[in-house]
N, CA, C and O of each residue as an XYZ file, in Angstrom:
660
protein
N     -70.565     68.213   -112.202
C     -71.210     69.237   -112.986
C     -72.589     68.768   -113.377
O     -72.802     67.589   -113.660
N     -73.504     69.675   -113.390
C     -74.846     69.376   -113.845
C     -75.007     69.962   -115.244
O     -75.043     71.179   -115.426
N     -75.104     69.066   -116.230
C     -75.272     69.488   -117.621
C     -76.534     68.829   -118.138
O     -76.644     67.605   -118.200
N     -77.479     69.668   -118.507
C     -78.736     69.176   -119.039
C     -78.808     69.571   -120.513
O     -78.598     70.733   -120.862
N     -79.107     68.596   -121.376
C     -79.256     68.867   -122.801
C     -80.674     68.466   -123.192
O     -81.067     67.305   -123.072
N     -81.425     69.446   -123.659
C     -82.814     69.231   -124.056
C     -82.921     69.382   -125.573
O     -82.454     70.371   -126.138
N     -83.534     68.402   -126.223
C     -83.686     68.469   -127.678
C     -85.143     68.721   -128.036
O     -85.977     67.818   -127.975
N     -85.430     69.948   -128.404
C     -86.764     70.333   -128.856
C     -86.708     70.783   -130.315
O     -87.573     71.525   -130.780
N     -85.677     70.323   -131.030
C     -85.408     70.803   -132.387
C     -86.105     70.003   -133.478
O     -86.291     70.496   -134.591
N     -86.490     68.770   -133.160
C     -87.041     67.907   -134.196
C     -85.971     67.158   -134.979
O     -86.290     66.360   -135.860
N     -84.698     67.409   -134.661
C     -83.583     66.698   -135.299
C     -83.163     65.536   -134.411
O     -83.491     65.497   -133.226
N     -82.442     64.598   -134.990
C     -81.915     63.466   -134.229
C     -80.586     63.909   -133.621
O     -79.520     63.653   -134.180
N     -80.663     64.569   -132.481
C     -79.495     65.151   -131.841
C     -78.901     64.167   -130.837
O     -79.632     63.565   -130.050
N     -77.589     64.003   -130.861
C     -76.904     63.146   -129.894
C     -76.655     63.957   -128.620
O     -75.608     64.585   -128.460
N     -77.634     63.929   -127.727
C     -77.554     64.760   -126.518
C     -76.411     64.316   -125.604
O     -75.804     65.148   -124.929
N     -76.113     63.026   -125.573
C     -75.017     62.543   -124.727
C     -73.675     63.065   -125.231
O     -72.807     63.424   -124.435
N     -73.509     63.108   -126.536
C     -72.278     63.628   -127.135
C     -72.070     65.091   -126.742
O     -70.966     65.482   -126.363
N     -73.138     65.907   -126.832
C     -73.031     67.317   -126.460
C     -72.773     67.495   -124.964
O     -72.039     68.398   -124.561
N     -73.373     66.638   -124.147
C     -73.134     66.714   -122.695
C     -71.681     66.356   -122.379
O     -71.050     67.012   -121.549
N     -71.151     65.330   -123.028
C     -69.764     64.923   -122.799
C     -68.797     66.017   -123.255
O     -67.829     66.326   -122.559
N     -69.061     66.595   -124.416
C     -68.241     67.703   -124.909
C     -68.294     68.885   -123.941
O     -67.260     69.479   -123.634
N     -69.473     69.226   -123.466
C     -69.631     70.353   -122.546
C     -68.829     70.134   -121.265
O     -68.183     71.053   -120.761
N     -68.876     68.924   -120.752
C     -68.100     68.594   -119.539
C     -66.601     68.759   -119.827
O     -65.860     69.292   -119.001
N     -66.170     68.304   -120.991
C     -64.772     68.429   -121.402
C     -64.357     69.902   -121.428
O     -63.319     70.269   -120.877
N     -65.174     70.742   -122.070
C     -64.864     72.173   -122.180
C     -64.815     72.812   -120.788
O     -63.893     73.564   -120.472
N     -65.808     72.505   -119.973
C     -65.864     73.101   -118.633
C     -64.673     72.657   -117.778
O     -64.144     73.441   -116.990
N     -64.259     71.408   -117.934
C     -63.054     70.933   -117.233
C     -61.822     71.690   -117.713
O     -61.015     72.144   -116.902
N     -61.672     71.828   -119.042
C     -60.512     72.535   -119.605
C     -60.455     73.992   -119.137
O     -59.376     74.556   -118.957
N     -61.636     74.588   -118.944
C     -61.709     75.991   -118.535
C     -61.736     76.141   -117.016
O     -61.920     77.240   -116.493
N     -61.554     75.033   -116.323
C     -61.488     75.018   -114.848
C     -62.733     75.631   -114.211
O     -62.646     76.418   -113.268
N     -63.895     75.251   -114.749
C     -65.163     75.675   -114.169
C     -65.430     74.788   -112.958
O     -65.106     73.600   -112.976
N     -66.009     75.345   -111.921
C     -66.275     74.618   -110.681
C     -67.016     73.313   -110.971
O     -67.926     73.301   -111.800
N     -66.649     72.218   -110.311
C     -67.271     70.916   -110.587
C     -68.773     70.860   -110.285
O     -69.456     69.952   -110.758
N     -69.296     71.808   -109.511
C     -70.726     71.824   -109.213
C     -71.490     72.857   -110.050
O     -72.668     73.111   -109.799
N     -70.828     73.443   -111.033
C     -71.487     74.433   -111.882
C     -72.593     73.766   -112.709
O     -72.552     72.565   -112.978
N     -73.568     74.565   -113.098
C     -74.696     74.060   -113.861
C     -74.756     74.707   -115.240
O     -74.482     75.896   -115.404
N     -75.122     73.888   -116.230
C     -75.265     74.342   -117.608
C     -76.485     73.662   -118.208
O     -76.706     72.469   -118.002
N     -77.274     74.427   -118.952
C     -78.399     73.858   -119.691
C     -78.228     74.212   -121.163
O     -78.022     75.374   -121.514
N     -78.315     73.195   -122.018
C     -78.276     73.390   -123.469
C     -79.628     72.964   -124.013
O     -80.110     71.868   -123.729
N     -80.226     73.836   -124.792
C     -81.519     73.527   -125.395
C     -81.386     73.667   -126.909
O     -80.991     74.720   -127.411
N     -81.715     72.606   -127.625
C     -81.722     72.635   -129.088
C     -83.155     72.921   -129.537
O     -84.100     72.256   -129.112
N     -83.293     73.920   -130.401
C     -84.624     74.361   -130.831
C     -84.685     74.478   -132.351
O     -83.667     74.375   -133.036
N     -85.888     74.695   -132.865
C     -86.058     74.884   -134.306
C     -85.772     76.333   -134.691
O     -85.568     77.187   -133.828
N     -85.761     76.597   -135.991
C     -85.423     77.933   -136.494
C     -86.402     79.007   -136.025
O     -85.988     80.118   -135.695
N     -87.690     78.689   -135.993
C     -88.676     79.689   -135.576
C     -88.438     80.118   -134.125
O     -88.540     81.299   -133.795
N     -88.124     79.156   -133.272
C     -87.898     79.460   -131.857
C     -86.643     80.297   -131.671
O     -86.661     81.283   -130.934
N     -85.547     79.916   -132.330
C     -84.310     80.686   -132.144
C     -84.425     82.066   -132.782
O     -83.818     83.019   -132.295
N     -85.197     82.188   -133.866
C     -85.417     83.506   -134.473
C     -86.170     84.406   -133.499
O     -85.851     85.587   -133.364
N     -87.157     83.849   -132.827
C     -87.924     84.614   -131.839
C     -87.026     85.054   -130.684
O     -87.079     86.208   -130.259
N     -86.203     84.136   -130.177
C     -85.278     84.470   -129.083
C     -84.240     85.493   -129.533
O     -83.877     86.388   -128.769
N     -83.767     85.365   -130.754
C     -82.767     86.283   -131.297
C     -83.330     87.707   -131.370
O     -82.640     88.679   -131.064
N     -84.576     87.805   -131.777
C     -85.203     89.125   -131.850
C     -85.488     89.674   -130.451
O     -85.233     90.845   -130.171
N     -86.017     88.820   -129.580
C     -86.397     89.240   -128.228
C     -85.193     89.695   -127.394
O     -85.265     90.708   -126.698
N     -84.087     88.943   -127.466
C     -82.959     89.197   -126.566
C     -81.789     89.920   -127.215
O     -81.021     90.593   -126.528
N     -81.642     89.791   -128.533
C     -80.487     90.382   -129.208
C     -80.873     91.510   -130.159
O     -80.005     92.152   -130.751
N     -82.174     91.751   -130.306
C     -82.680     92.768   -131.238
C     -82.192     92.523   -132.666
O     -81.913     93.468   -133.404
N     -82.091     91.251   -133.047
C     -81.666     90.876   -134.400
C     -82.758     90.036   -135.040
O     -83.431     89.251   -134.372
N     -82.923     90.212   -136.342
C     -83.953     89.489   -137.071
C     -83.432     88.173   -137.609
O     -82.282     88.074   -138.036
N     -84.287     87.162   -137.587
C     -83.981     85.880   -138.208
C     -83.293     84.904   -137.278
O     -82.876     85.256   -136.175
N     -83.182     83.656   -137.747
C     -82.546     82.609   -136.940
C     -81.036     82.812   -136.853
O     -80.420     83.407   -137.737
N     -80.467     82.313   -135.785
C     -79.017     82.313   -135.599
C     -78.606     80.912   -135.191
O     -79.462     80.044   -135.017
N     -77.328     80.678   -135.037
C     -76.845     79.335   -134.727
C     -76.836     79.014   -133.237
O     -77.216     77.914   -132.836
N     -76.401     79.972   -132.413
C     -76.303     79.736   -130.974
C     -76.523     81.047   -130.229
O     -76.075     82.108   -130.665
N     -77.211     80.958   -129.113
C     -77.390     82.089   -128.204
C     -76.912     81.651   -126.832
O     -77.161     80.522   -126.409
N     -76.227     82.542   -126.142
C     -75.698     82.246   -124.815
C     -76.309     83.211   -123.805
O     -76.309     84.426   -124.000
N     -76.829     82.638   -122.721
C     -77.440     83.422   -121.659
C     -76.719     83.126   -120.344
O     -77.089     82.189   -119.636
N     -75.689     83.919   -120.007
C     -74.950     83.690   -118.759
C     -75.828     83.974   -117.545
O     -76.716     84.825   -117.597
N     -75.576     83.267   -116.467
C     -76.362     83.457   -115.255
C     -75.537     84.120   -114.147
O     -75.786     85.275   -113.802
N     -74.573     83.411   -113.598
C     -73.831     83.906   -112.436
C     -72.509     84.564   -112.802
O     -71.670     84.804   -111.934
N     -72.322     84.858   -114.086
C     -71.106     85.503   -114.573
C     -69.843     84.786   -114.091
O     -68.887     85.418   -113.640
N     -69.860     83.452   -114.195
C     -68.678     82.675   -113.841
C     -67.588     82.949   -114.863
O     -67.872     83.224   -116.028
N     -66.353     82.873   -114.425
C     -65.199     83.064   -115.293
C     -64.321     81.827   -115.205
O     -64.424     81.060   -114.247
N     -63.452     81.624   -116.202
C     -62.553     80.465   -116.130
C     -61.741     80.500   -114.844
O     -61.325     81.563   -114.385
N     -61.520     79.317   -114.267
C     -60.713     79.231   -113.061
C     -59.242     79.360   -113.376
O     -58.801     79.048   -114.482
N     -58.491     79.817   -112.405
C     -57.050     79.918   -112.543
C     -56.392     78.723   -111.863
O     -56.976     78.114   -110.967
N     -55.186     78.392   -112.286
C     -54.495     77.205   -111.791
C     -54.289     77.258   -110.279
O     -54.411     76.233   -109.609
N     -53.984     78.412   -109.740
C     -53.638     78.507   -108.321
C     -54.778     78.970   -107.417
O     -54.533     79.381   -106.283
N     -56.018     78.911   -107.900
C     -57.143     79.282   -107.041
C     -58.358     78.408   -107.335
O     -58.503     77.868   -108.432
N     -59.227     78.280   -106.335
C     -60.434     77.486   -106.501
C     -61.437     78.231   -107.377
O     -61.640     79.432   -107.198
N     -62.065     77.531   -108.322
C     -63.062     78.191   -109.170
C     -64.320     78.517   -108.372
O     -64.602     77.898   -107.345
N     -65.064     79.497   -108.864
C     -66.287     79.934   -108.213
C     -67.430     78.981   -108.558
O     -67.553     78.539   -109.701
N     -68.262     78.668   -107.571
C     -69.415     77.795   -107.769
C     -70.604     78.626   -108.255
O     -70.729     79.795   -107.892
N     -71.474     78.034   -109.069
C     -72.671     78.735   -109.505
C     -73.258     78.148   -110.769
O     -72.880     77.062   -111.210
N     -74.189     78.889   -111.341
C     -74.856     78.475   -112.573
C     -74.158     79.173   -113.736
O     -74.140     80.401   -113.820
N     -73.588     78.375   -114.627
C     -72.898     78.941   -115.786
C     -73.904     79.651   -116.689
O     -73.676     80.793   -117.089
N     -75.007     78.992   -117.010
C     -76.045     79.621   -117.807
C     -76.692     78.659   -118.785
O     -76.620     77.440   -118.633
N     -77.327     79.245   -119.796
C     -78.068     78.478   -120.793
C     -77.524     78.751   -122.187
O     -77.181     79.882   -122.529
N     -77.455     77.694   -122.982
C     -77.133     77.806   -124.408
C     -78.358     77.349   -125.188
O     -79.019     76.380   -124.816
N     -78.648     78.050   -126.260
C     -79.704     77.637   -127.171
C     -79.045     77.418   -128.532
O     -78.460     78.335   -129.109
N     -79.151     76.192   -129.031
C     -78.564     75.809   -130.320
C     -79.670     75.564   -131.336
O     -80.776     75.160   -130.978
N     -79.366     75.812   -132.603
C     -80.310     75.505   -133.674
C     -79.650     74.538   -134.662
O     -78.867     74.960   -135.513
N     -79.964     73.238   -134.550
C     -79.371     72.259   -135.463
C     -79.660     72.530   -136.933
O     -78.825     72.217   -137.782
N     -80.827     73.108   -137.264
C     -81.135     73.410   -138.670
C     -80.107     74.382   -139.245
O     -79.658     74.209   -140.379
N     -79.736     75.388   -138.483
C     -78.720     76.337   -138.926
C     -77.359     75.637   -138.978
O     -76.575     75.864   -139.900
N     -77.085     74.788   -137.988
C     -75.812     74.059   -137.941
C     -75.638     73.155   -139.159
O     -74.526     73.006   -139.665
N     -76.721     72.555   -139.632
C     -76.642     71.703   -140.826
C     -76.123     72.514   -142.012
O     -75.198     72.089   -142.704
N     -76.719     73.676   -142.241
C     -76.309     74.525   -143.364
C     -74.877     75.019   -143.192
O     -74.084     74.971   -144.133
N     -74.550     75.488   -142.009
C     -73.204     76.013   -141.771
C     -72.154     74.917   -141.877
O     -71.068     75.150   -142.408
N     -72.463     73.730   -141.380
C     -71.532     72.608   -141.478
C     -71.264     72.207   -142.917
O     -70.133     71.884   -143.279
N     -72.321     72.230   -143.746
C     -72.156     71.918   -145.169
C     -71.298     72.978   -145.847
O     -70.387     72.655   -146.610
N     -71.593     74.249   -145.565
C     -70.844     75.356   -146.172
C     -69.374     75.298   -145.772
O     -68.489     75.530   -146.596
N     -69.117     74.988   -144.495
C     -67.745     74.927   -143.999
C     -67.035     73.650   -144.435
O     -65.808     73.571   -144.379
N     -67.800     72.654   -144.869
C     -67.208     71.407   -145.336
C     -66.826     70.432   -144.237
O     -66.057     69.500   -144.472
N     -67.359     70.641   -143.033
C     -67.004     69.718   -141.953
C     -68.195     68.980   -141.349
O     -68.009     68.205   -140.410
N     -69.379     69.187   -141.840
C     -70.540     68.422   -141.403
C     -71.221     68.974   -140.162
O     -70.721     69.881   -139.496
N     -72.370     68.399   -139.879
C     -73.232     68.886   -138.798
C     -72.654     68.631   -137.417
O     -72.688     69.518   -136.564
N     -72.126     67.441   -137.178
C     -71.604     67.133   -135.840
C     -70.469     68.077   -135.471
O     -70.440     68.609   -134.361
N     -69.546     68.287   -136.381
C     -68.428     69.198   -136.105
C     -68.930     70.622   -135.887
O     -68.387     71.346   -135.053
N     -69.960     71.030   -136.628
C     -70.512     72.376   -136.452
C     -71.195     72.503   -135.099
O     -71.043     73.526   -134.431
N     -71.939     71.496   -134.682
C     -72.577     71.532   -133.361
C     -71.527     71.547   -132.245
O     -71.717     72.203   -131.220
N     -70.432     70.830   -132.445
C     -69.336     70.875   -131.466
C     -68.762     72.283   -131.390
O     -68.557     72.815   -130.299
N     -68.504     72.881   -132.536
C     -67.965     74.236   -132.581
C     -68.912     75.217   -131.887
O     -68.471     76.046   -131.091
N     -70.197     75.127   -132.182
C     -71.174     76.044   -131.590
C     -71.287     75.846   -130.078
O     -71.490     76.809   -129.339
N     -71.159     74.616   -129.625
C     -71.220     74.339   -128.184
C     -70.022     74.958   -127.481
O     -70.186     75.623   -126.458
N     -68.829     74.752   -128.006
C     -67.626     75.345   -127.412
C     -67.731     76.870   -127.460
O     -67.449     77.548   -126.471
N     -68.131     77.397   -128.594
C     -68.268     78.846   -128.771
C     -69.240     79.426   -127.731
O     -68.963     80.444   -127.097
N     -70.373     78.756   -127.580
C     -71.376     79.222   -126.620
C     -70.886     79.176   -125.189
O     -71.135     80.107   -124.423
N     -70.191     78.109   -124.808
C     -69.661     78.014   -123.441
C     -68.631     79.112   -123.193
O     -68.595     79.697   -122.110
N     -67.806     79.390   -124.178
C     -66.843     80.487   -124.015
C     -67.560     81.818   -123.816
O     -67.127     82.638   -123.007
N     -68.651     82.040   -124.546
C     -69.446     83.262   -124.314
C     -69.980     83.283   -122.878
O     -69.947     84.325   -122.223
N     -70.468     82.146   -122.390
C     -70.977     82.086   -121.019
C     -69.892     82.423   -120.003
O     -70.181     82.927   -118.918
N     -68.645     82.142   -120.360
C     -67.509     82.419   -119.475
C     -66.939     83.826   -119.670
O     -65.887     84.155   -119.121
N     -67.630     84.646   -120.445
C     -67.241     86.040   -120.577
C     -66.409     86.394   -121.795
O     -66.029     87.553   -121.965
N     -66.117     85.418   -122.646
C     -65.348     85.710   -123.857
C     -66.250     86.358   -124.891
O     -67.448     86.079   -124.945
N     -65.671     87.223   -125.711
C     -66.412     87.892   -126.768
C     -65.490     88.047   -127.972
O     -64.290     87.785   -127.884
N     -66.059     88.474   -129.096
C     -65.249     88.624   -130.303
C     -65.597     89.897   -131.059
O     -65.477     89.952   -132.283
N     -66.027     90.918   -130.327
C     -66.391     92.191   -130.963
C     -65.165     92.960   -131.450
O     -65.211     93.600   -132.501
N     -64.086     92.900   -130.703
C     -62.850     93.606   -131.045
C     -61.833     92.605   -131.607
O     -61.884     91.426   -131.256
N     -60.917     93.047   -132.464
C     -59.944     92.131   -133.073
C     -59.132     91.306   -132.050
O     -58.889     90.118   -132.263
N     -58.722     91.940   -130.951
C     -57.938     91.194   -129.939
C     -58.794     90.127   -129.273
O     -58.337     89.009   -129.035
N     -60.054     90.486   -128.973
C     -60.979     89.532   -128.357
C     -61.255     88.376   -129.321
O     -61.286     87.213   -128.919
N     -61.452     88.709   -130.579
C     -61.717     87.702   -131.601
C     -60.562     86.703   -131.681
O     -60.776     85.490   -131.695
N     -59.346     87.225   -131.731
C     -58.167     86.353   -131.822
C     -58.074     85.446   -130.597
O     -57.801     84.253   -130.726
N     -58.300     86.006   -129.414
C     -58.220     85.211   -128.184
C     -59.305     84.135   -128.144
O     -59.020     82.966   -127.885
N     -60.546     84.538   -128.401
C     -61.658     83.597   -128.283
C     -61.576     82.487   -129.324
O     -61.740     81.312   -128.994
N     -61.322     82.853   -130.578
C     -61.291     81.836   -131.624
C     -60.049     80.951   -131.514
O     -60.096     79.773   -131.867
N     -58.945     81.506   -131.029
C     -57.761     80.690   -130.776
C     -58.029     79.650   -129.697
O     -57.656     78.485   -129.836
N     -58.679     80.082   -128.623
C     -59.035     79.176   -127.531
C     -60.038     78.128   -128.014
O     -59.908     76.945   -127.698
N     -61.018     78.560   -128.768
C     -62.021     77.646   -129.323
C     -61.356     76.578   -130.186
O     -61.659     75.392   -130.051
N     -60.458     76.989   -131.064
C     -59.759     76.042   -131.937
C     -58.914     75.061   -131.127
O     -58.884     73.869   -131.431
N     -58.228     75.560   -130.099
C     -57.396     74.689   -129.268
C     -58.236     73.654   -128.532
O     -57.885     72.474   -128.504
N     -59.340     74.087   -127.937
C     -60.206     73.163   -127.199
C     -60.778     72.110   -128.143
O     -60.803     70.926   -127.806
N     -61.237     72.528   -129.320
C     -61.776     71.554   -130.278
C     -60.715     70.561   -130.735
O     -61.004     69.373   -130.881
N     -59.500     71.029   -130.961
C     -58.409     70.121   -131.359
C     -58.116     69.114   -130.250
O     -57.915     67.930   -130.521
N     -58.093     69.582   -129.001
C     -57.852     68.676   -127.864
C     -58.990     67.665   -127.732
O     -58.749     66.484   -127.485
N     -60.229     68.131   -127.895
C     -61.402     67.263   -127.813
C     -61.333     66.174   -128.871
O     -61.549     64.997   -128.578
N     -61.033     66.567   -130.089
C     -61.026     65.596   -131.183
C     -59.858     64.623   -131.047
O     -60.001     63.445   -131.377
N     -58.720     65.088   -130.573
C     -57.574     64.198   -130.359
C     -57.875     63.209   -129.239
O     -57.589     62.018   -129.367
N     -58.447     63.694   -128.153
C     -58.765     62.825   -127.017
C     -59.898     61.878   -127.374
O     -59.857     60.703   -127.009
N     -60.909     62.368   -128.080
C     -62.065     61.569   -128.469
C     -61.651     60.407   -129.361
O     -62.180     59.305   -129.213
N     -60.718     60.628   -130.284
C     -60.266     59.574   -131.194
C     -59.438     58.526   -130.474
O     -59.393     57.369   -130.892
N     -58.777     58.930   -129.384
C     -57.911     58.004   -128.673
C     -58.670     57.034   -127.783
O     -58.094     56.069   -127.280
N     -59.977     57.287   -127.582
C     -60.741     56.410   -126.699
C     -60.931     55.051   -127.353
O     -61.182     54.966   -128.555
N     -60.809     53.969   -126.549
C     -61.038     52.636   -127.104
C     -62.456     52.536   -127.644
O     -63.400     52.991   -126.997
N     -62.611     51.950   -128.814
C     -63.926     51.756   -129.398
C     -64.503     53.001   -130.033
O     -65.680     53.021   -130.392
N     -63.698     54.045   -130.180
C     -64.218     55.268   -130.803
C     -64.602     54.967   -132.243
O     -63.881     54.283   -132.969
N     -65.755     55.494   -132.637
C     -66.253     55.264   -133.988
C     -66.207     56.566   -134.760
O     -66.140     57.649   -134.178
N     -66.244     56.450   -136.060
C     -66.329     57.655   -136.886
C     -67.729     57.710   -137.462
O     -68.250     56.702   -137.939
N     -68.341     58.881   -137.419
C     -69.680     59.079   -137.956
C     -69.600     59.294   -139.459
O     -68.520     59.459   -140.026
N     -70.747     59.289   -140.079
C     -70.830     59.476   -141.530
C     -70.255     60.804   -141.973
O     -69.741     60.911   -143.086
N     -70.332     61.836   -141.111
C     -69.831     63.138   -141.511
C     -68.356     63.334   -141.165
O     -67.824     64.435   -141.308
N     -67.697     62.268   -140.711
C     -66.263     62.312   -140.490
C     -65.828     62.714   -139.088
O     -64.636     62.687   -138.784
N     -66.761     63.082   -138.240
C     -66.388     63.483   -136.879
C     -66.223     62.231   -136.018
O     -66.964     61.257   -136.153
N     -65.238     62.286   -135.140
C     -65.053     61.159   -134.215
C     -66.218     61.130   -133.247
O     -66.798     62.168   -132.929
N     -66.548     59.978   -132.796
C     -67.675     59.823   -131.872
C     -67.170     59.448   -130.507
O     -67.964     59.270   -129.582
């Protein structure tokens, strides 16, 4: 998989951590091994501009997902489709506030936003109650698996905000 993480946010972002998480999510969702994903972390002004330009919404948001080849999760008994998954734009400044409000810190919030964004790239949505239940249930399961697997790695460290590294 080709996963590129660009940090233009001005924050001290652990790009390797986000790339590893993204690979984990894409593997769990059976995305083709040659699929491409780009994650760009930006400041509030940039994401506010993108939010207005592409979503017709005012102000900064936490994550925007721009699917490219409309890839969908692979099924167990068939080969996944090859292509470009798309682009995610994250705003660490928003993640800091949301992580504090949620009580789980910035790293956990960035992990949540990354998983959430990848699910959007794979066609999941949460506009309707059934879609919301499916997407957020899947998001919670993937994050639980990630955190359980991440903690089991030899030499795993815990960050100041309590998230496993």
